[in-house]
VEXDRENGU-859788 format. One record per residue: residue in three letters; x, y, z of N, C-alpha, C, O in turn. Coordinates in steps of 0.2 Angstrom, whole numbers, padded with zeros to 4 digits, always signed. Layout:
# residues N
AlaXYZXYZXYZXYZ/...
This chain:
# residues 115
Unk+0201+0142+1073+0200+0136+1068+0193+0133+1069+0190+0132+1064/Unk+0191+0133+1075+0184+0131+1077+0178+0135+1074+0173+0133+1071/Unk+0180+0141+1074+0175+0146+1071+0175+0146+1064+0169+0146+1061/Unk+0180+0145+1060+0180+0144+1053+0176+0138+1051+0172+0138+1046/Unk+0177+0132+1055+0174+0126+1054+0166+0127+1054+0162+0125+1050/Unk+0164+0131+1059+0157+0132+1061+0154+0136+1055+0149+0135+1053/Unk+0158+0141+1052+0155+0145+1047+0155+0141+1040+0150+0142+1037/Unk+0160+0137+1039+0160+0132+1034+0154+0128+1034+0150+0127+1029/Unk+0152+0125+1040+0146+0121+1041+0140+0124+1040+0135+0121+1037/Unk+0139+0130+1042+0133+0134+1041+0132+0136+1033+0127+0137+1031/Unk+0138+0138+1030+0138+0139+1023+0135+0133+1019+0131+0133+1015/Unk+0138+0127+1021+0136+0121+1018+0129+0120+1019+0125+0118+1014/Unk+0126+0120+1025+0119+0119+1027+0114+0124+1022+0109+0122+1020/Unk+0117+0131+1022+0113+0135+1019+0113+0134+1011+0108+0135+1007/Unk+0118+0132+1008+0118+0130+1001+0114+0124+1000+0111+0124+0994/Unk+0115+0119+1004+0110+0113+1003+0103+0115+1004+0099+0112+1001/Unk+0101+0119+1009+0094+0121+1010+0092+0124+1004+0086+0123+1001/Unk+0096+0129+1001+0093+0133+0995+0093+0129+0989+0088+0129+0985/Unk+0098+0124+0988+0097+0119+0982+0091+0115+0983+0087+0113+0978/Unk+0089+0112+0989+0084+0108+0990+0077+0112+0989+0072+0109+0988/Unk+0077+0118+0991+0071+0122+0990+0068+0122+0983+0063+0123+0981/Unk+0074+0121+0978+0072+0122+0971+0070+0115+0968+0068+0114+0962/Unk+0070+0110+0972+0068+0103+0970+0061+0103+0969+0057+0105+0973/Unk+0059+0099+0964+0051+0098+0963+0048+0095+0968+0051+0090+0972/Unk+0041+0096+0969+0037+0093+0974+0037+0085+0973+0037+0082+0979/Unk+0037+0083+0968+0036+0075+0967+0043+0072+0970+0043+0067+0973/Unk+0048+0075+0969+0054+0072+0971+0055+0072+0979+0057+0068+0982/Unk+0052+0078+0982+0052+0079+0989+0047+0074+0992+0048+0071+0998/Unk+0042+0072+0989+0037+0067+0991+0040+0060+0991+0040+0056+0996/Unk+0044+0059+0986+0048+0052+0985+0054+0052+0991+0055+0047+0994/Unk+0056+0057+0992+0062+0058+0998+0059+0057+1004+0061+0053+1009/Unk+0052+0060+1006+0049+0058+1012+0047+0050+1013+0048+0047+1018/Unk+0045+0047+1007+0044+0040+1007+0050+0036+1009+0049+0032+1012/Unk+0055+0038+1006+0062+0035+1007+0064+0035+1015+0066+0030+1018/Unk+0063+0041+1017+0064+0042+1025+0060+0038+1029+0062+0035+1033/Unk+0054+0038+1027+0048+0034+1031+0051+0026+1031+0051+0023+1036/Unk+0052+0024+1025+0054+0017+1025+0060+0015+1029+0060+0010+1032/Unk+0065+0019+1029+0071+0019+1032+0070+0019+1040+0073+0016+1044/Unk+0065+0024+1042+0064+0025+1049+0060+0019+1051+0061+0016+1057/Unk+0056+0016+1047+0052+0010+1049+0057+0004+1050+0056+0001+1055/Unk+0062+0004+1046+0067-0002+1047+0071+0000+1053+0073-0005+1056/Unk+0073+0005+1055+0076+0007+1061+0072+0005+1067+0075+0003+1072/Unk+0065+0007+1066+0061+0005+1072+0061-0002+1073+0061-0005+1079/Unk+0061-0006+1068+0061-0014+1068+0067-0016+1071+0067-0021+1075/Unk+0073-0013+1069+0079-0016+1072+0079-0014+1079+0082-0018+1083/Unk+0077-0008+1082+0077-0006+1089+0072-0011+1093+0074-0013+1098/Unk+0067-0013+1090+0062-0017+1093+0065-0024+1094+0065-0027+1099/Unk+0069-0026+1089+0072-0033+1089+0078-0033+1094+0079-0038+1098/Unk+0081-0027+1095+0087-0026+1100+0084-0026+1107+0088-0029+1111/Unk+0078-0023+1108+0075-0022+1115+0071-0028+1117+0072-0031+1123/Unk+0067-0031+1112+0062-0036+1114+0065-0043+1112+0064-0048+1116/Unk+0068-0043+1107+0070-0050+1105+0068-0051+1098+0064-0048+1095/Unk+0071-0056+1094+0069-0059+1088+0067-0065+1087+0070-0069+1084/Unk+0062-0067+1091+0060-0075+1091+0058-0077+1084+0062-0081+1082/Unk+0053-0074+1081+0052-0076+1074+0057-0073+1069+0055-0068+1066/Unk+0063-0075+1069+0069-0072+1065+0067-0070+1058+0069-0065+1055/Unk+0063-0075+1055+0061-0074+1048+0057-0068+1047+0057-0064+1043/Unk+0053-0067+1052+0048-0061+1052+0051-0055+1053+0050-0050+1049/Unk+0057-0055+1057+0061-0049+1057+0065-0047+1051+0066-0041+1049/Unk+0068-0052+1048+0071-0051+1042+0067-0049+1036+0069-0045+1032/Unk+0061-0052+1036+0056-0050+1031+0054-0043+1031+0054-0039+1026/Unk+0053-0041+1037+0051-0033+1039+0056-0029+1037+0055-0025+1033/Unk+0063-0031+1039+0068-0025+1038+0070-0026+1030+0071-0021+1027/Unk+0070-0031+1027+0072-0032+1020+0066-0029+1016+0067-0026+1010/Unk+0060-0029+1018+0054-0026+1014+0055-0018+1015+0054-0015+1010/Unk+0057-0016+1020+0058-0008+1021+0064-0006+1017+0063-0001+1014/Unk+0069-0009+1017+0076-0007+1014+0074-0008+1007+0076-0003+1003/Unk+0071-0014+1005+0071-0015+0997+0066-0010+0994+0066-0008+0988/Unk+0061-0008+0998+0056-0003+0996+0059+0004+0995+0058+0008+0991/Unk+0064+0006+1000+0068+0012+1000+0072+0012+0994+0073+0017+0990/Unk+0076+0007+0992+0080+0007+0987+0076+0007+0980+0079+0010+0975/Unk+0071+0004+0980+0066+0004+0973+0064+0012+0973+0064+0015+0968/Unk+0062+0015+0979+0060+0022+0978+0065+0027+0976+0064+0032+0973/Unk+0072+0025+0978+0078+0029+0976+0079+0028+0968+0080+0033+0964/Unk+0077+0022+0966+0078+0021+0958+0073+0025+0955+0074+0028+0950/Unk+0066+0025+0958+0061+0029+0955+0063+0037+0955+0061+0040+0950/Unk+0066+0039+0960+0068+0046+0961+0073+0048+0955+0073+0053+0952/Unk+0077+0043+0954+0083+0044+0949+0079+0045+0942+0081+0049+0938/Unk+0075+0040+0941+0072+0040+0935+0067+0046+0933+0066+0048+0927/Unk+0064+0049+0938+0059+0053+0937+0062+0060+0937+0060+0065+0934/Unk+0068+0061+0940+0072+0067+0940+0073+0070+0933+0077+0068+0929/Unk+0070+0076+0932+0071+0079+0925+0078+0081+0924+0080+0081+0918/Unk+0082+0082+0929+0089+0084+0928+0094+0079+0925+0099+0080+0923/Unk+0091+0073+0927+0095+0067+0925+0095+0065+0918+0089+0063+0915/Unk+0100+0066+0914+0100+0065+0907+0100+0058+0905+0099+0057+0899/Unk+0101+0053+0909+0102+0046+0907+0095+0043+0905+0094+0038+0902/Unk+0090+0046+0909+0083+0043+0908+0078+0049+0905+0072+0048+0906/Unk+0081+0053+0901+0077+0058+0898+0071+0055+0893+0066+0058+0893/Unk+0072+0050+0890+0068+0047+0886+0062+0042+0889+0057+0040+0886/Unk+0063+0041+0895+0059+0037+0900+0053+0042+0903+0054+0047+0906/Unk+0047+0039+0901+0041+0043+0904+0041+0042+0911+0042+0036+0914/Unk+0038+0047+0915+0037+0046+0922+0032+0040+0923+0033+0037+0928/Unk+0027+0040+0919+0022+0034+0920+0025+0027+0920+0023+0023+0923/Unk+0030+0026+0915+0034+0020+0915+0038+0019+0920+0039+0014+0922/Unk+0042+0024+0923+0046+0023+0929+0041+0022+0935+0043+0018+0939/Unk+0035+0024+0936+0031+0022+0941+0029+0015+0940+0028+0012+0945/Unk+0027+0013+0934+0025+0006+0932+0030+0001+0934+0029-0004+0937/Unk+0037+0003+0933+0042-0001+0934+0043-0002+0942+0044-0007+0945/Unk+0042+0004+0946+0042+0004+0953+0036-0001+0956+0038-0004+0961/Unk+0031+0000+0953+0025-0004+0956+0027-0012+0955+0027-0016+0959/Unk+0028-0013+0949+0030-0020+0947+0036-0023+0951+0035-0029+0954/Unk+0041-0019+0952+0047-0022+0956+0045-0022+0964+0047-0027+0967/Unk+0041-0018+0966+0038-0019+0972+0034-0024+0973+0034-0027+0978/Unk+0030-0026+0969+0025-0033+0969+0030-0039+0969+0029-0043+0974/Unk+0035-0039+0965+0039-0045+0965+0043-0045+0971+0044-0051+0974/Unk+0046-0039+0974+0049-0039+0980+0045-0042+0986+0047-0047+0990/Unk+0039-0040+0986+0034-0042+0992+0032-0049+0991+0031-0052+0996/Unk+0031-0052+0985+0030-0059+0984+0036-0063+0987+0034-0068+0990/Unk+0042-0061+0985+0048-0064+0988+0048-0064+0996+0050-0069+0999/Unk+0046-0058+0998+0046-0057+1006+0041-0062+1009+0042-0065+1014/Unk+0035-0062+1006+0029-0066+1008+0032-0074+1008+0031-0078+1012/Unk+0035-0075+1002+0037-0082+1001+0043-0084+1007+0044-0090+1009/Unk+0047-0079+1009+0052-0080+1014+0049-0081+1021+0052-0084+1025/Unk+0043-0078+1022+0040-0079+1028+0038-0087+1030+0039-0089+1035/Unk+0036-0090+1025+0035-0097+1025+0028-0099+1024+0026-0104+1025/
């Protein structure tokens, strides 16, 4: 039983790896950016757990900024993906402009939250 589960897991990882190898480079770059934003948020949470969260607004602003940026980057990835038929009429430049504008609004709100 354990041997078949191990083989199934290996087959799943092989299929995911081969499918991701066919992913365009622009989408891989966006994926790296999303992972960086989430990793930064995790570092901030770990810092808060170890050291403390004296200026709690600063902690919330940092984490919400990272998570919000990651969510906006995932939306950009969805819009830029050529295989997604919902956004086939949307130019990649327009999707990137939306991403930049939404990031600007997000960070203006975050700066306002800091006080």
